[in-house]
C-alpha positions, 0 to 999 in steps of 0.5 A, a space after each residue: 311681177 309675175 302672175 300666180 299659176 291659178 289667178 282669180 279675176 280680181 288679181 288679174 285685173 289688178 295685175 293688168 292695171 298695175 303693170 300692163 307689160 308684165 310677162 305672164 303665163 296667161 294673157 290678160 286684157 281688158 276689152 272695149 266694154 271693160 270685161 276681163 277675158 282670160 285664156 287659162 283654165 275656164 273651170 276656175 272662172 266664169 265664162 264671158 257669157 256667164 258673167 254677162 248673165 250674172 251681171 244682168 241678173 244682179 242689175 235687174 234684181 237691184 232694180 226690182 228691189 228698189 222699185 219694191 222698196 220705193 215709198 208709194 204716195 198715198 192718195 187722199 180718200 176723195 181722189 180714190 172716190 173720184 177715180 172710182 166714180 170716173 171708172 164706173 161712170 157714176 160721176 156724182 157732183 160733176 157738172 157736164 160741160 155746158 149744163 148751164 144751158 139745160 134750161 134752154 134745151 127743154 124750151 127750144 125746138 129740137 132742130 133748126 138754127 137759132 141765134 145766140 146773143 151775149 154781152 157783146 157782139 160776136 167776134 171770132 177772136 173774142 173772149 166769148 167764142 168759148 161760151 158760144 162753142 160750149 153752148 153749141 156742143 150742149 145744144 146739138 143738134 141745134 145750130 147756133 148763129 152768133 149773129 142776130 138773124 134767126 127767128 128765135 134767140 137765146 139771150 145769155 147776158 150777165 144782167 137785165 140791162 145789157 140784155 135789154 140793150 142788146 135786144 133793142 139793137 137787134 130787134 128781139 123781144 123777150 119771150 121767156 126769162 129764166 134768170 136776170 139777163 138770160 132767156 129766150 127771145 123772138 124776133 119782132 114782127 
């Protein structure tokens, strides 16, 4: 099987794959990257550099075309509104972390240390640690002491009976009640 005088790239590749030992006027080989290289007239075929640029251009055109034709998920109107509020800083309908302690903030001194009492005594690995940290971050610059020992105490219990039991055991008396089980207490003299 012999090559034609002016073969095209497809026929060269087919010829090479069918009979690698053919005796051609032109030398054909497949390089390591799978590209075809010829040593005959370059004006009839692309040079290797032109072929690489053509393949890269085709790849990026197909890639960009697939991105443009890809269906975008539609966001619900509420998500767009939430995103707009978040970007503009007008977060309506969102509670600030620790905002449940806002009643206490206006009744307490601005600085100093106060105790913080919950349903059960404080344990550093207990479930109430998150509640303590949330209250501390909202009531800054006050320092919350989870142990009973300060003159003023925030009582943050789930009901009145637990609050009375905890105050009796630690020596506090209720000064102000905001909701059942929650208020400000002072140390008994």
